[in-house]
Every structure is written in C-alpha cells, then in structure tokens.
C-alpha positions in Angstrom: -29.1 -0.7 3.8 -28.3 3.0 3.5 -25.2 2.2 1.4 -27.2 -0.1 -0.9 -29.9 2.5 -1.5 -27.4 5.2 -2.2 -25.6 3.0 -4.7 -28.9 2.1 -6.5 -30.0 5.7 -6.8 -26.7 7.0 -8.3 -27.7 6.1 -11.8 -30.6 8.6 -11.6 -28.4 11.5 -10.4 -26.7 14.0 -12.7 -22.9 13.4 -12.7 -22.2 16.6 -10.8 -24.6 15.5 -8.0 -22.9 12.3 -7.2 -21.4 11.9 -3.8 -17.6 11.4 -3.5 -16.6 7.8 -4.1 -14.6 7.8 -0.9 -17.7 8.6 1.1 -19.6 5.6 -0.5 -16.7 3.1 -0.1 -15.8 4.5 3.4 -19.4 3.8 4.5 -19.2 0.1 3.6 -18.6 -1.9 6.8 -18.5 -5.4 5.3 -17.1 -6.9 2.0 -19.4 -7.7 -0.9 -20.7 -11.3 -1.3 -18.9 -11.9 -4.6 -16.0 -13.8 -5.9 -12.7 -12.1 -4.8 -11.9 -9.8 -7.7 -9.6 -6.7 -8.0 -11.3 -4.1 -10.2 -9.4 -1.3 -11.9 -6.1 0.1 -10.9 -4.3 0.3 -7.5 -5.3 4.0 -7.3 -8.6 4.0 -9.2 -10.7 1.0 -8.5 -12.5 -1.2 -6.0 -12.6 -4.8 -4.9 -15.2 -7.5 -4.8 -15.3 -10.3 -2.3 -12.4 -9.2 -0.1 -11.5 -11.2 2.9 -10.5 -10.0 6.4 -6.9 -10.6 7.5 -7.2 -12.3 10.9 -6.6 -9.7 13.5 -3.8 -11.7 15.1 -1.8 -14.8 14.3 1.3 -16.7 15.5 3.6 -14.2 13.7 1.5 -11.1 13.0 -0.9 -8.5 14.4 -3.1 -6.1 12.5 -2.8 -2.5 13.7 -5.3 0.4 14.0 -8.2 -2.0 13.8 -10.7 0.9 14.3 -10.0 2.0 10.8 -11.5 -1.2 9.4 -8.9 -1.4 6.6 -7.7 -5.0 7.1 -9.3 -6.6 4.0 -7.5 -8.0 1.1 -7.4 -10.3 -1.9 -6.7 -13.9 -0.8 -3.2 -13.7 -2.4 -2.4 -10.7 -0.2 -3.5 -12.5 3.0 -1.3 -15.5 2.1 1.6 -13.2 1.2 1.5 -11.3 4.5 1.3 -14.5 6.6 4.2 -16.0 4.6 6.3 -12.9 5.1 5.5 -12.7 8.8 6.8 -16.2 9.3 10.0 -15.2 7.7 10.2 -12.0 9.8 9.9 -14.2 13.0 13.2 -15.8 12.1 15.1 -12.4 12.1 17.0 -11.2 15.2 14.8 -9.0 17.4 11.6 -9.7 15.4 8.7 -11.9 16.5 6.8 -11.3 13.3 5.1 -8.3 11.7 2.9 -5.4 12.7 0.7 -4.8 9.7 -1.0 -1.5 8.9 -3.7 -0.7 6.3 -4.6 -3.1 3.5 -7.9 -2.0 2.0 -11.4 -1.0 3.1 -14.1 -3.8 3.0 -14.9 -3.1 -0.6 -11.7 -1.3 -1.5 -12.2 1.9 -3.4 -10.9 5.4 -2.5 -10.4 5.8 1.2 -11.8 8.5 3.5 -8.2 9.7 4.1 -4.6 8.6 4.2 -4.0 6.8 0.9 -4.2 7.4 -2.8 -3.9 3.7 -3.6 -4.8 0.6 -1.5 -8.1 0.4 -3.5 -8.1 -3.1 -4.9 -6.9 -5.3 -2.0 -3.3 -5.7 -3.3 -1.5 -3.1 -1.3 -0.4 -3.3 2.3 1.7 -1.3 4.8 4.2 -3.1 7.0 5.5 -1.3 10.0 9.2 -0.7 10.6 8.8 -1.4 14.3 10.1 -4.9 15.2 7.4 -6.6 17.3 8.5 -7.5 20.7 5.2 -9.1 21.6 2.2 -10.2 19.6 -0.5 -10.1 22.2 -1.4 -6.4 22.0 -4.9 -5.6 22.9 -7.2 -3.6 20.5 -6.6 -0.5 22.7 -2.9 -0.9 22.6 -2.9 -1.2 18.8 -4.5 2.2 18.6 -1.9 3.9 20.8 1.4 2.3 19.8 3.3 3.9 16.9 5.9 2.7 14.4 9.4 4.1 14.2 11.1 6.2 11.5 14.2 4.6 9.9 15.6 7.9 8.4 17.0 11.1 9.8 14.8 14.2 10.2 16.4 15.8 7.1 15.3 12.7 5.1 18.8 12.2 3.6 20.0 9.1 5.3 19.1 6.2 7.5 19.2 6.6 11.3 20.0 4.2 14.2 16.6 2.4 13.9 17.6 0.8 10.6 19.2 -2.6 11.0 20.4 -5.5 8.8 17.1 -7.2 9.7 15.1 -4.5 8.0 17.1 -5.0 4.8 16.7 -8.8 5.0 13.0 -8.4 5.5 12.6 -6.1 2.5 14.8 -8.3 0.4 12.5 -11.3 1.2 9.4 -9.2 0.4 10.8 -8.0 -2.9 12.1 -11.4 -3.9 8.7 -13.0 -3.7 7.4 -13.6 -7.2 4.0 -12.2 -6.2 5.4 -8.8 -5.5 5.0 -6.0 -8.1 6.7 -3.2 -6.2 7.7 -2.0 -2.7 7.7 1.6 -1.8 10.0 3.0 1.0 11.8 6.1 2.0 14.7 7.0 -0.4 17.2 6.9 2.5 16.4 3.2 2.9 16.8 2.4 -0.8 20.2 4.2 -0.8 21.3 2.2 2.2 20.3 -1.1 0.6 22.0 -0.1 -2.7 25.2 0.6 -0.8 25.0 -2.7 1.2 23.9 -5.3 -1.3 26.8 -7.4 -2.7 27.5 -7.9 -6.3 25.6 -10.7 -7.9 22.7 -10.4 -5.6 21.0 -7.2 -6.5 18.2 -8.0 -8.9 15.6 -7.7 -6.1 16.5 -4.0 -5.6 14.8 -3.1 -8.8 11.4 -3.7 -7.1 12.3 -1.3 -4.2 11.1 2.2 -5.2 11.9 5.4 -3.3 9.0 7.6 -2.3 8.2 10.4 0.1 6.4 9.7 3.4 7.4 6.0 3.8 9.8 6.2 6.7 7.8 4.4 9.4 6.5 1.6 7.1 7.1 0.0 3.7 4.4 -0.4 1.2 4.0 -3.8 -0.6 2.1 -3.9 -3.8 1.3 -7.3 -5.4 0.8 -8.2 -9.0 -2.7 -8.8 -10.4 -3.5 -12.4 -9.6 -3.9 -14.8 -12.5 -7.4 -14.9 -13.8 -8.2 -11.3 -12.9 -9.2 -9.7 -16.2 -10.6 -6.6 -14.4 -7.3 -5.8 -12.7 -5.2 -3.2 -14.4 -1.6 -4.3 -14.6 1.0 -1.8 -13.3 2.7 0.0 -16.1 6.5 -0.7 -16.2 9.0 2.1 -15.7 11.7 3.1 -18.1 14.2 1.1 -16.1 12.1 -2.0 -16.4 11.6 -1.6 -20.1 15.4 -1.0 -20.7 17.5 -3.5 -18.8 15.8 -4.3 -15.5 18.6 -2.6 -13.5 18.7 -2.4 -9.7 17.6 1.2 -9.6 20.7 2.3 -7.8 22.0 4.7 -10.5 22.6 8.5 -10.1 18.9 9.3 -10.3 18.3 7.8 -6.9 20.1 10.7 -5.2 17.5 13.1 -6.8 15.2 12.0 -4.0 17.5 13.4 -1.3 18.7 16.5 -3.1 16.5 18.2 -5.8 13.3 16.6 -4.6 13.8 17.7 -1.0 14.7 21.2 -2.2 11.5 21.4 -4.2 9.4 20.2 -1.2 10.9 23.0 1.0 10.8 25.6 -1.8 8.1 24.7 -4.3 8.9 26.1 -7.7 6.3 28.5 -9.2 4.3 26.9 -11.9 1.4 28.2 -14.1 -2.0 27.7 -12.5 -3.8 24.7 -13.9 -6.9 22.8 -13.1 -6.3 20.2 -10.3 -6.5 16.7 -11.6 -9.0 14.3 -10.1 -7.6 12.1 -7.3 -8.8 9.5 -4.8 -10.1 12.5 -2.7 -12.3 13.8 -5.5 -13.4 10.8 -7.6 -17.1 10.1 -7.9 -18.4 6.6 -8.7 -18.5 7.6 -12.4 -14.7 8.0 -12.3 -14.2 4.4 -11.3 -14.7 1.2 -13.4 -18.4 0.5 -14.0 -18.2 -2.8 -12.1 -17.7 -0.8 -8.9 -21.4 0.0 -8.9 -22.2 -3.7 -8.5 -19.6 -4.0 -5.8 -21.3 -1.3 -3.8 -24.8 -2.7 -4.5 -23.9 -6.3 -3.5 -25.3 -7.4 -0.2 
C-alpha cells in the first residue's frame, strides 16, 4: 500500500522532489498484476507481470534468495531451465546456480547492477553445482569461484572445458542477445575454438567484474513493442565477426592500466545512472507498473 500511494502521488511532486527510482522499485515485494511486458531498455526501464523463477528445480537452484531478485520474463525462465538441463550433462556439473534476474517489477536496483531492469538479464555462477538441495541459509553463505587470475589477464585453474561448453550453448541459443564475461575467459575461448565453429563467439562480450559469473541477456521477445532493442556494435554492423581480433587484448592491457592509474580528464557533470534515475527518467509506462496491485 505504501508503494502504491507513493507512486500515485509522484505526479503532483516537482521533478526535483521525486524519490529515486531504485528506492521505489526496490520497495516492491511482488510483481504487478499485468501481462508480462519488458518496458524500456535493459539499463533504463521496468517490467510488468514478471514471474518468479522457481527457487529450486531438478537442474537448478536460485541463489541469494533474500535479495528477492529472481523474477523474469517468461522467456527468461524457460531459457534458464533449458540451459540448466544442458549444464547437467557436463562433467562435474549437476545443473546451474543462478544469481540475480530482476526485482519483482524490474527497474533500477537498490545496488549491484546497472541493468537487469526488464526481466531479460540473468547471472549464472561459474561454480559447478555439486548438489542441488542447498537450504535457503546455505544459499546466502556459499560463494561462486573466479575463473581468472588476480591480475585479470588470463584464466586460472578453475576454468574448464565444461565452462566453455556451457557458454557456447548459452550463446548459440537464438533467444540470446549477448553474454558478458571476464575478458580472460573470452580470450581463452577465442584461442580454443576450432575453425568453422566460431560464430557463437560474437555474442560473448568482455567486461570488467564478471569473473565469478557470466551475464546472459536475451533479445526482446516477439510482440514486445515497449522493449528497446539492443543497439548493434560496429562488429555486428560490419561483418558479424567472432570478436577475437586485436582489440580484445585492450581489456587486459590498456584498460587494466587505466583502472589502476586513471587518466586525468576535465571535470564534467556526472551522467544520470541507475543509481540516480527518478521515475521521470524511465518510460512513462513504469508509473502504471508501480501503481498496479
């Protein structure tokens, strides 16, 4: 009720007086009673009618349940269950440990993610499940494993051929838009993939901070006019290459140097982000998502 009243009163508030969107969406404990609909973009939107991923299944378990971030579009729930069944066929894997998907009504999160706002992003742990009967308490304490070295330049002993097989399956699914993972993993897969079987690598994108999980992003489902399609990259617009060219090494050379020794740049106003958006920064439809019972 408090969330509903807050949402209904927002129209009467001056723009500067609006609470942060992450506070409003973070306060929602249940999904809206609407048709499943992704609204806006992966990093600037919300989600109507999300459905909870079952906490446990024959080949998966949702982790960190206390966060209440296990809600997704129906296509995401089906995708994760399909991928978990494949994972259960891999040596040493009984299925998947799955991290955050989205909050009950999507939107900016109270912390931890810039995206995951429309129910089409999910984090999959690098830790191969040895058992799928973890209690709720155990799921709060157990942690995933890093698959790259501490200096971030290469994979470590936790990385196995099964990790590559899992990510290939995830990327090869036609529902997949992109997969984000530590650059060291992308480099390792580029080096290992045989000729003639590399097209799937194009969907694997290097990114900082993804060494203990990989991040799956699905395409906007058919019949979702409010969902903002991911803009293609230069590589996609040119020849759809595998993304294994010389620019990949930038992530483990120049980029790491800049992280350790940030270059001096002229001061500029900080752009708005998921941490600072107000409801007015999101698509107008997000107001009805919040107001829905």
